[in-house]
Structures are given as C-alpha cells and as structure tokens.
N, CA, C and O of each residue as an XYZ file, in Angstrom:
592
protein
N       0.815     -1.190      0.000
C       0.000      0.000      0.000
C       0.860      1.256      0.000
O       0.630      2.162     -0.801
N       1.840      1.320      0.883
C       2.645      2.522      0.994
C       3.554      2.704     -0.214
O       3.787      3.829     -0.656
N       4.059      1.616     -0.740
C       4.924      1.715     -1.912
C       4.165      2.200     -3.137
O       4.720      2.931     -3.956
N       2.923      1.810     -3.272
C       2.145      2.240     -4.432
C       2.020      3.766     -4.458
O       2.148      4.375     -5.520
N       1.775      4.381     -3.316
C       1.668      5.835     -3.257
C       2.998      6.499     -3.587
O       3.021      7.507     -4.294
N       4.105      5.957     -3.092
C       5.412      6.538     -3.383
C       5.748      6.422     -4.856
O       6.328      7.340     -5.435
N       5.391      5.304     -5.470
C       5.653      5.106     -6.884
C       4.883      6.114     -7.722
O       5.438      6.672     -8.668
N       3.613      6.364     -7.397
C       2.830      7.309     -8.184
C       3.384      8.722     -8.052
O       3.285      9.500     -9.002
N       3.970      9.086     -6.894
C       4.586     10.398     -6.744
C       5.860     10.516     -7.571
O       6.165     11.593     -8.083
N       6.608      9.423     -7.710
C       7.845      9.449     -8.475
C       7.581      9.539     -9.971
O       8.433     10.024    -10.715
N       6.417      9.080    -10.425
C       6.099      9.120    -11.847
C       5.854     10.538    -12.339
O       5.974     10.793    -13.538
N       5.513     11.476    -11.446
C       5.179     12.832    -11.843
C       6.059     13.837    -11.109
O       5.557     14.568    -10.255
N       7.362     13.899    -11.415
C       8.256     14.784    -10.692
C       8.059     16.258    -11.037
O       8.513     17.118    -10.282
N       7.388     16.586    -12.165
C       7.200     17.966    -12.585
C       6.072     18.668    -11.841
O       5.926     19.884    -11.974
N       5.279     17.955    -11.074
C       4.132     18.539    -10.394
C       4.597     19.508     -9.304
O       5.427     19.162     -8.463
N       4.058     20.707     -9.332
C       4.387     21.732     -8.348
C       3.315     21.716     -7.273
O       2.135     21.886     -7.581
N       3.697     21.517     -6.027
C       2.747     21.461     -4.927
C       3.028     22.542     -3.889
O       2.693     22.379     -2.716
N       3.645     23.651     -4.319
C       3.893     24.750     -3.397
C       3.681     26.075     -4.117
O       3.741     26.147     -5.344
N       3.434     27.109     -3.345
C       3.176     28.428     -3.909
C       4.501     29.106     -4.226
O       5.386     29.180     -3.374
N       4.635     29.604     -5.458
C       5.837     30.315     -5.878
C       5.548     31.774     -6.219
O       6.474     32.578     -6.327
N       4.253     32.130     -6.393
C       3.859     33.506     -6.712
C       2.585     33.864     -5.955
O       1.746     33.003     -5.693
N       2.447     35.152     -5.603
C       1.283     35.601     -4.850
C       0.706     36.860     -5.491
O       1.438     37.799     -5.805
N      -0.609     36.869     -5.681
C      -1.344     38.067     -6.063
C      -2.011     38.549     -4.777
O      -2.990     37.966     -4.313
N      -1.466     39.618     -4.211
C      -1.844     40.042     -2.877
C      -3.229     40.634     -2.750
O      -3.863     41.001     -3.739
N      -3.687     40.718     -1.507
C      -4.971     41.315     -1.181
C      -4.970     42.778     -1.613
O      -3.971     43.475     -1.438
N      -6.070     43.242     -2.170
C      -6.168     44.616     -2.635
C      -5.737     44.805     -4.076
O      -5.947     45.882     -4.635
N      -5.143     43.799     -4.696
C      -4.706     43.877     -6.092
C      -5.841     43.391     -6.989
O      -6.474     42.375     -6.702
N      -6.095     44.123     -8.077
C      -7.092     43.725     -9.069
C      -6.342     43.476    -10.370
O      -5.646     44.360    -10.871
N      -6.484     42.273    -10.915
C      -5.731     41.886    -12.111
C      -6.701     41.339    -13.145
O      -7.554     40.507    -12.834
N      -6.563     41.813    -14.379
C      -7.352     41.290    -15.493
C      -6.385     40.794    -16.548
O      -5.428     41.486    -16.894
N      -6.629     39.599    -17.059
C      -5.741     39.083    -18.091
C      -5.662     37.579    -18.107
O      -6.630     36.875    -17.822
N      -4.465     37.098    -18.454
C      -4.224     35.670    -18.650
C      -3.077     35.246    -17.741
O      -2.013     35.864    -17.744
N      -3.295     34.205    -16.975
C      -2.293     33.686    -16.054
C      -1.972     32.261    -16.478
O      -2.802     31.365    -16.326
N      -0.753     32.043    -17.017
C      -0.361     30.720    -17.493
C       1.054     30.413    -17.046
O       1.793     31.314    -16.646
N       1.437     29.142    -17.111
C       2.802     28.741    -16.809
C       2.854     27.577    -15.847
O       1.862     26.891    -15.601
N       4.062     27.374    -15.304
C       4.308     26.314    -14.324
C       4.588     26.958    -12.993
O       5.241     27.999    -12.923
N       4.094     26.341    -11.931
C       4.387     26.849    -10.597
C       3.177     26.768     -9.706
O       2.198     26.080     -9.997
N       3.272     27.491     -8.611
C       2.183     27.556     -7.659
C       1.797     29.011     -7.463
O       2.661     29.863     -7.252
N       0.503     29.300     -7.532
C       0.014     30.672     -7.420
C      -1.011     30.752     -6.311
O      -1.909     29.916     -6.211
N      -0.865     31.780     -5.471
C      -1.863     32.067     -4.443
C      -2.495     33.402     -4.791
O      -1.795     34.394     -4.994
N      -3.823     33.427     -4.859
C      -4.545     34.643     -5.212
C      -5.344     35.099     -4.002
O      -6.267     34.415     -3.560
N      -4.979     36.260     -3.470
C      -5.680     36.867     -2.341
C      -6.471     38.086     -2.792
O      -7.342     38.564     -2.065
N      -6.175     38.592     -3.991
C      -6.867     39.751     -4.534
C      -7.984     39.323     -5.468
O      -8.585     38.263     -5.296
N      -8.258     40.171     -6.467
C      -9.312     39.912     -7.440
C      -8.677     39.642     -8.795
O      -7.818     40.401     -9.244
N      -9.098     38.562     -9.445
C      -8.571     38.204    -10.759
C      -9.725     37.948    -11.703
O     -10.687     37.267    -11.348
N      -9.631     38.502    -12.921
C     -10.620     38.268    -13.959
C      -9.882     37.931    -15.250
O      -9.028     38.694    -15.699
N     -10.212     36.793    -15.840
C      -9.544     36.404    -17.075
C      -9.431     34.905    -17.221
O     -10.383     34.169    -16.963
N      -8.247     34.454    -17.642
C      -8.002     33.036    -17.907
C      -6.866     32.533    -17.028
O      -5.837     33.195    -16.890
N      -7.059     31.354    -16.433
C      -6.014     30.736    -15.615
C      -5.765     29.324    -16.139
O      -6.684     28.508    -16.213
N      -4.506     29.045    -16.503
C      -4.081     27.711    -16.941
C      -2.683     27.499    -16.372
O      -1.694     27.922    -16.970
N      -2.603     26.848    -15.222
C      -1.344     26.680    -14.489
C      -1.017     25.202    -14.352
O      -1.853     24.407    -13.922
N       0.214     24.837    -14.723
C       0.699     23.487    -14.448
C       1.249     23.523    -13.033
O       2.402     23.889    -12.808
N       0.419     23.143    -12.098
C       0.826     23.177    -10.705
C      -0.356     23.464     -9.807
O      -1.447     22.927     -9.994
N      -0.119     24.323     -8.825
C      -1.069     24.584     -7.748
C      -1.655     25.982     -7.870
O      -0.927     26.949     -8.096
N      -2.977     26.090     -7.720
C      -3.651     27.381     -7.637
C      -4.420     27.406     -6.323
O      -5.271     26.553     -6.072
N      -4.110     28.397     -5.486
C      -4.796     28.574     -4.208
C      -5.540     29.897     -4.263
O      -4.935     30.942     -4.502
N      -6.839     29.859     -4.044
C      -7.629     31.070     -3.929
C      -7.861     31.273     -2.441
O      -8.640     30.552     -1.819
N      -7.172     32.270     -1.874
C      -7.252     32.535     -0.444
C      -8.613     33.078     -0.047
O      -9.460     33.342     -0.901
N      -8.819     33.246      1.261
C     -10.113     33.690      1.780
C     -10.549     35.036      1.220
O     -11.747     35.275      1.067
N      -9.610     35.917      0.914
C      -9.961     37.227      0.357
C      -9.925     37.222     -1.172
O     -10.211     38.245     -1.795
N      -9.581     36.102     -1.779
C      -9.465     36.006     -3.233
C     -10.809     35.853     -3.916
O     -11.699     35.153     -3.433
N     -10.937     36.527     -5.055
C     -12.147     36.435     -5.870
C     -11.725     36.263     -7.325
O     -10.984     37.082     -7.869
N     -12.205     35.185     -7.949
C     -11.835     34.844     -9.320
C     -13.089     34.863    -10.192
O     -14.119     34.296     -9.824
N     -12.995     35.514    -11.340
C     -14.021     35.415    -12.371
C     -13.304     34.904    -13.617
O     -12.466     35.592    -14.200
N     -13.653     33.682    -14.007
C     -12.894     33.005    -15.049
C     -13.821     31.997    -15.722
O     -14.592     31.317    -15.046
N     -13.751     31.898    -17.045
C     -14.590     30.913    -17.728
C     -14.280     29.506    -17.223
O     -15.189     28.727    -16.937
N     -12.974     29.182    -17.114
C     -12.575     27.864    -16.630
C     -11.159     27.932    -16.078
O     -10.218     28.226    -16.815
N     -11.003     27.665    -14.798
C      -9.685     27.589    -14.171
C      -9.148     26.191    -14.448
O      -9.811     25.197    -14.151
N      -7.920     26.111    -15.028
C      -7.293     24.819    -15.308
C      -5.990     24.745    -14.535
O      -5.127     25.612    -14.673
N      -5.848     23.695    -13.713
C      -4.622     23.492    -12.945
C      -4.599     22.060    -12.441
O      -5.625     21.379    -12.415
N      -3.405     21.608    -12.038
C      -3.305     20.260    -11.481
C      -4.060     20.168    -10.159
O      -4.832     19.235     -9.938
N      -3.827     21.155     -9.274
C      -4.492     21.185     -7.977
C      -5.058     22.569     -7.749
O      -4.373     23.570     -7.962
N      -6.322     22.632     -7.310
C      -6.969     23.901     -6.997
C      -7.514     23.810     -5.576
O      -8.225     22.867     -5.229
N      -7.171     24.801     -4.762
C      -7.686     24.901     -3.397
C      -8.452     26.210     -3.312
O      -7.899     27.277     -3.580
N      -9.730     26.130     -2.938
C     -10.590     27.306     -2.902
C     -10.986     27.608     -1.460
O     -11.678     26.819     -0.816
N     -10.535     28.769     -0.957
C     -10.971     29.270      0.338
C     -11.724     30.585      0.156
O     -12.344     31.083      1.096
N     -11.671     31.146     -1.051
C     -12.364     32.382     -1.400
C     -13.505     32.087     -2.353
O     -14.230     31.109     -2.172
N     -13.672     32.934     -3.380
C     -14.768     32.767     -4.316
C     -14.299     32.562     -5.736
O     -13.372     33.231     -6.191
N     -14.942     31.630     -6.449
C     -14.658     31.375     -7.860
C     -15.976     31.421     -8.611
O     -16.896     30.656     -8.322
N     -16.060     32.325     -9.580
C     -17.218     32.406    -10.452
C     -16.780     31.898    -11.825
O     -16.236     32.652    -12.632
N     -17.022     30.621    -12.076
C     -16.606     29.982    -13.319
C     -16.283     28.524    -13.068
O     -16.265     28.073    -11.923
N     -16.032     27.799    -14.120
C     -15.747     26.378    -14.012
C     -14.331     26.105    -13.536
O     -13.465     26.979    -13.563
N     -14.116     24.869    -13.099
C     -12.789     24.428    -12.667
C     -12.528     23.060    -13.277
O     -13.346     22.148    -13.159
N     -11.375     22.927    -13.934
C     -10.922     21.635    -14.440
C      -9.588     21.359    -13.762
O      -8.622     22.099    -13.951
N      -9.537     20.287    -12.967
C      -8.332     20.002    -12.192
C      -8.251     18.516    -11.881
O      -9.253     17.802    -11.891
N      -7.031     18.070    -11.606
C      -6.870     16.697    -11.137
C      -7.406     16.583     -9.712
O      -8.015     15.578     -9.347
N      -7.171     17.628     -8.909
C      -7.593     17.604     -7.512
C      -8.186     18.961     -7.147
O      -7.585     19.999     -7.424
N      -9.372     18.953     -6.521
C     -10.030     20.176     -6.073
C     -10.382     20.041     -4.603
O     -10.971     19.046     -4.181
N     -10.013     21.059     -3.825
C     -10.407     21.141     -2.419
C     -11.175     22.434     -2.227
O     -10.692     23.505     -2.597
N     -12.372     22.346     -1.648
C     -13.126     23.542     -1.291
C     -13.136     23.618      0.227
O     -13.706     22.763      0.906
N     -12.498     24.652      0.743
C     -12.417     24.838      2.189
C     -13.733     25.389      2.727
O     -14.617     25.746      1.948
N     -13.874     25.462      4.051
C     -15.151     25.871      4.652
C     -15.567     27.279      4.265
O     -16.761     27.580      4.276
N     -14.626     28.154      3.924
C     -14.954     29.514      3.488
C     -15.042     29.631      1.974
O     -15.317     30.713      1.456
N     -14.813     28.534      1.253
C     -14.776     28.549     -0.206
C     -16.151     28.534     -0.849
O     -17.082     27.900     -0.353
N     -16.259     29.248     -1.965
C     -17.504     29.339     -2.728
C     -17.182     29.180     -4.214
O     -16.322     29.883     -4.743
N     -17.875     28.253     -4.889
C     -17.668     28.024     -6.314
C     -19.023     28.055     -7.000
O     -19.944     27.330     -6.622
N     -19.133     28.917     -8.029
C     -20.315     28.989     -8.872
C     -19.883     28.587    -10.270
O     -19.414     29.422    -11.043
N     -20.039     27.306    -10.600
C     -19.631     26.816    -11.908
C     -19.477     25.310    -11.907
O     -19.463     24.676    -10.852
N     -19.361     24.748    -13.084
C     -19.211     23.299    -13.236
C     -17.762     22.895    -13.006
O     -16.830     23.642    -13.302
N     -17.601     21.684    -12.469
C     -16.299     21.194    -12.049
C     -16.030     19.846    -12.716
O     -16.892     18.968    -12.734
N     -14.814     19.695    -13.266
C     -14.363     18.408    -13.810
C     -13.085     18.053    -13.067
O     -12.105     18.793    -13.144
N     -13.077     16.928    -12.345
C     -11.951     16.568    -11.488
C     -11.732     15.062    -11.450
O     -12.593     14.275    -11.845
N     -10.541     14.682    -10.958
C     -10.269     13.280    -10.634
C     -10.504     13.029     -9.153
O     -10.953     11.951     -8.762
N     -10.197     14.038     -8.326
C     -10.374     13.914     -6.877
C     -11.005     15.195     -6.353
O     -10.636     16.291     -6.776
N     -11.953     15.058     -5.435
C     -12.690     16.197     -4.914
C     -12.866     16.056     -3.410
O     -13.178     14.973     -2.913
N     -12.665     17.157     -2.686
C     -12.957     17.153     -1.256
C     -13.466     18.523     -0.857
O     -13.118     19.537     -1.463
N     -14.292     18.536      0.168
C     -14.816     19.796      0.671
C     -14.958     19.707      2.181
O     -15.258     18.649      2.734
N     -14.737     20.832      2.831
C     -14.962     20.912      4.264
C     -16.422     21.293      4.496
O     -17.076     21.853      3.616
N     -16.918     20.983      5.680
C     -18.270     21.365      6.022
C     -18.386     22.887      5.962
O     -17.594     23.599      6.578
N     -19.366     23.377      5.225
C     -19.532     24.812      5.031
C     -19.109     25.268      3.651
O     -19.512     26.343      3.207
N     -18.296     24.467      2.958
C     -17.889     24.796      1.590
C     -19.108     24.788      0.672
O     -20.054     24.036      0.903
N     -19.089     25.623     -0.368
C     -20.257     25.816     -1.229
C     -19.890     25.565     -2.683
O     -18.857     26.031     -3.163
N     -20.756     24.817     -3.386
C     -20.601     24.589     -4.814
C     -21.975     24.626     -5.455
O     -22.860     23.853     -5.090
N     -22.151     25.532     -6.416
C     -23.379     25.549     -7.208
C     -22.973     25.247     -8.637
O     -22.453     26.111     -9.344
N     -23.215     24.011     -9.056
C     -22.828     23.551    -10.379
C     -22.773     22.035    -10.375
O     -23.118     21.391     -9.384
N     -22.342     21.478    -11.475
C     -22.244     20.032    -11.600
C     -20.810     19.584    -11.379
O     -19.860     20.271    -11.756
N     -20.674     18.415    -10.760
C     -19.360     17.802    -10.589
C     -19.294     16.595    -11.515
O     -20.154     15.715    -11.472
N     -18.262     16.567    -12.352
C     -18.001     15.409    -13.190
C     -16.661     14.849    -12.754
O     -15.639     15.529    -12.836
N     -16.669     13.598    -12.288
C     -15.429     12.963    -11.859
C     -14.986     11.984    -12.941
O     -15.771     11.178    -13.439
N     -13.698     12.081    -13.290
C     -13.121     11.232    -14.315
C     -11.869     10.574    -13.769
O     -11.227     11.100    -12.860
N     -11.518      9.403    -14.335
C     -10.284      8.731    -13.924
C      -9.076      9.596    -14.234
O      -8.168      9.728    -13.413
N      -9.069     10.191    -15.432
C      -7.989     11.080    -15.855
C      -8.596     12.343    -16.429
O      -9.530     12.286    -17.228
N      -8.063     13.485    -16.018
C      -8.546     14.760    -16.520
C      -7.513     15.322    -17.479
O      -6.341     15.459    -17.128
N      -7.947     15.648    -18.694
C      -7.058     16.257    -19.688
C      -7.088     17.765    -19.494
O      -8.092     18.417    -19.779
N      -5.978     18.315    -19.006
C      -5.878     19.754    -18.771
C      -5.428     20.497    -20.021
O      -5.494     21.726    -20.061
N      -4.968     19.771    -21.049
C      -4.581     20.378    -22.310
C      -3.225     21.053    -22.297
O      -2.938     21.855    -23.186
N      -2.375     20.753    -21.314
C      -1.068     21.402    -21.223
C      -0.047     20.819    -22.181
O       0.746     21.571    -22.747
N      -0.035     19.509    -22.384
C       1.012     18.859    -23.166
C       1.024     19.346    -24.603
O       2.091     19.676    -25.121
N      -0.119     19.403    -25.266
C      -0.178     19.846    -26.653
C       0.194     21.319    -26.759
O       0.916     21.701    -27.680
N      -0.276     22.142    -25.851
C       0.004     23.577    -25.896
C       1.493     23.843    -25.766
O       2.035     24.656    -26.514
N       2.174     23.177    -24.829
C       3.600     23.400    -24.629
C       4.416     22.957    -25.833
O       5.369     23.636    -26.213
N       4.058     21.825    -26.443
C       4.781     21.354    -27.625
C       4.593     22.315    -28.788
O       5.549     22.623    -29.500
N       3.373     22.791    -28.986
C       3.109     23.735    -30.073
C       3.888     25.023    -29.878
O       4.427     25.565    -30.843
N       3.961     25.522    -28.656
C       4.675     26.771    -28.381
C       6.165     26.594    -28.617
O       6.794     27.448    -29.242
N       6.750     25.488    -28.123
C       8.195     25.302    -28.280
C       8.570     25.107    -29.749
O       9.618     25.584    -30.184
N       7.725     24.412    -30.521
C       8.013     24.228    -31.937
C       7.950     25.558    -32.682
O       8.826     25.847    -33.497
N       6.940     26.363    -32.419
C       6.821     27.633    -33.127
C       7.902     28.607    -32.669
O       8.333     29.444    -33.463
N       8.355     28.530    -31.419
C       9.441     29.383    -30.952
C      10.741     29.034    -31.650
O      11.516     29.917    -32.016
N      10.978     27.735    -31.834
C      12.189     27.315    -32.523
C      12.179     27.806    -33.966
O      13.202     28.278    -34.463
N      11.041     27.702    -34.644
C      10.949     28.155    -36.024
C      11.164     29.658    -36.110
O      11.873     30.131    -36.998
N      10.574     30.399    -35.219
C      10.692     31.846    -35.236
C      12.115     32.270    -34.975
O      12.632     33.144    -35.671
N      12.780     31.662    -33.964
C      14.142     32.055    -33.649
C      15.103     31.673    -34.784
O      16.112     32.350    -34.981
N      14.809     30.604    -35.529
C      15.649     30.217    -36.646
C      15.486     31.186    -37.810
O      16.460     31.494    -38.497
N      14.268     31.670    -38.042
C      14.007     32.542    -39.173
C      14.476     33.975    -38.912
O      14.903     34.648    -39.850
N      14.413     34.452    -37.695
C      14.751     35.839    -37.405
C      16.212     36.194    -37.725
O      16.432     37.213    -38.378
N      17.220     35.418    -37.307
C      18.596     35.776    -37.602
C      18.927     35.763    -39.101
O      19.787     36.530    -39.534
N      18.280     34.924    -39.893
C      18.584     34.834    -41.313
C      17.924     35.939    -42.129
O      18.375     36.217    -43.240
N      16.879     36.577    -41.624
C      16.172     37.615    -42.378
C      16.887     38.926    -42.334
O      16.421     39.904    -42.920
C-alpha cells in the first residue's frame, strides 16, 4: 500500500505542490495567467487561468474566469466559473459557482458549490499539446529571425 503511493509520486516529478507567486490582497488583475508553478490569489482576478501546478484562492481572493485549469486547486475564497483540475479542495470559506471536472474532490463542512461535478479517472488539462506547439513555433521563429 505505501509503496504504491510513493511510486505514483515518483512518476510525476514535474508537479508543483507549493506556492511560488502571490497576487496580494487589494490587487485587481485582469488578463491571462499561465505557466508552471504555484500561485496564491488573495486579490481579485478576472480572465483566464491555466497553471501546471497549484492554484490557491485565499479567503480574500475572488476569481471570475470561464474555466480555471490546474493540477491542484484549493478554494478558500470565491470562484465564479468552471474548474478543471486533477484535484479540487473547497475549504469551509470557499464558494464556487460553476461546473467542475476533477479526478479527486474534497470539501470541508460549510464549503459551497453551485454547479455540476463530473469525476473522471484522468482529466485532460490540455497542457502537453500547448507546450509542444509553443516550443516548436518558438524554434521556427528564432531560426528565421537571424537569417532575415
């Protein structure tokens, strides 16, 4: 039993399970948030979120997003929009208004979700194809620029 859990952790060494960036309380941000890492949002964010790693919406955080995509999402604040994640935790102060697609889901007593939950064995976050397409087009662009 214990070895099986350790083996599954070793298979995915790229997974980020810690916060590396913070959007502080009182900050209002509109736009697109993408990349690898861990993000904690304590302010207000409106736009698109696609993070390979961890997204934490703190108690003062408010997100308006069509669909938050991340490996792990922890909600202690408010999310207005869908969530697609491998793992979703809604804390007792967390509020989600939107549909959820996850592999694992947990909520504390008092946590709120208005929407549908779809649980799947594997959730496709769409990161692998996007990263390959970006790196290929970057290589082509950098090769063409010096010769022109």
